[in-house]
C-alpha positions in Angstrom: 12.5 -1.4 9.5 10.6 -0.1 6.5 11.9 1.5 3.3 9.5 3.5 1.1 10.7 4.6 -2.4 8.5 6.8 -4.5 9.0 7.0 -8.2 7.0 9.6 -10.1 6.6 10.1 -13.8 4.0 12.2 -15.6 1.9 9.1 -16.3 2.4 7.1 -13.2 3.4 7.0 -9.5 4.8 3.9 -7.8 5.5 3.4 -4.1 7.9 0.5 -3.4 7.6 -0.7 0.1 10.3 -2.9 1.6 10.5 -4.6 5.1 7.9 -4.9 7.8 4.7 -3.0 7.6 4.0 -3.0 11.3 3.9 -0.8 14.3 5.2 2.7 13.8 6.1 2.0 10.2 2.4 1.9 9.3 2.2 5.6 10.2 5.1 6.3 7.9 3.4 4.7 5.0 0.1 6.5 5.9 1.9 9.9 5.9 3.5 9.1 2.5 0.1 8.0 1.1 -1.6 11.2 2.3 1.0 13.4 0.8 1.0 11.6 -2.6 -2.8 11.4 -2.8 -3.0 15.1 -2.4 -0.3 15.8 -5.0 -1.2 13.2 -7.6 -4.9 12.1 -7.5 -4.8 10.7 -11.0 -3.7 8.2 -12.4 -3.9 5.7 -9.6 -0.9 5.3 -7.4 0.7 1.8 -7.5 1.7 0.4 -4.1 4.4 -2.3 -4.8 4.6 -4.8 -1.9 7.0 -7.3 -3.5 9.7 -6.8 -0.8 7.4 -6.6 2.2 8.2 -9.4 4.7 5.4 -8.9 7.3 2.1 -7.0 7.6 0.4 -6.7 10.9 -3.3 -5.9 11.5 -2.9 -2.1 11.4 -0.8 -2.5 8.2 -3.7 -4.5 6.6 -6.2 -1.9 7.7 -4.1 0.9 6.1 -3.7 -1.1 2.9 -7.4 -1.7 2.8 -8.1 2.1 3.2 -5.5 3.0 0.6 -7.1 0.4 -1.8 -10.6 1.8 -1.2 -9.2 5.3 -2.0 -8.1 4.1 -5.5 -4.6 2.8 -5.1 -3.5 -0.3 -7.0 -1.9 -2.9 -4.7 0.7 -5.2 -6.3 2.5 -8.2 -4.7 4.5 -11.1 -5.9 5.3 -13.2 -2.8 2.8 -15.9 -1.8 1.9 -14.6 1.6 1.8 -10.9 0.5 -0.3 -11.8 -2.5 -2.7 -13.7 -0.2 -3.0 -10.6 2.0 -3.6 -8.3 -1.0 -6.3 -10.8 -2.3 -7.9 -10.7 1.2 -7.9 -6.9 1.2 -9.4 -6.7 -2.3 -12.1 -9.2 -1.4 -13.0 -7.5 1.9 -12.9 -4.0 0.5 -16.2 -4.7 -1.3 -17.8 -5.8 2.0 -19.5 -3.3 4.3 -17.6 -2.3 7.4 
């Protein structure tokens, strides 16, 4: 299960993601991202991953794409932080 909570203010947009970012839930976050990116291109949208418990390969690929499009990824848990660091490091690499 995945919960996505969007908080918008004139100066910021935050997307809090809770649960497992895997399987069909990846498509849910992708749909949410596309909608927000069209509505609010600036300032950057923050993706808060503090309450994410698992991220599969397709979830990582989506987060990498979102990051490359200008989102700010935030995480506090040890494993999720490591995933975000991996995404940020690999986003600069070709491919």
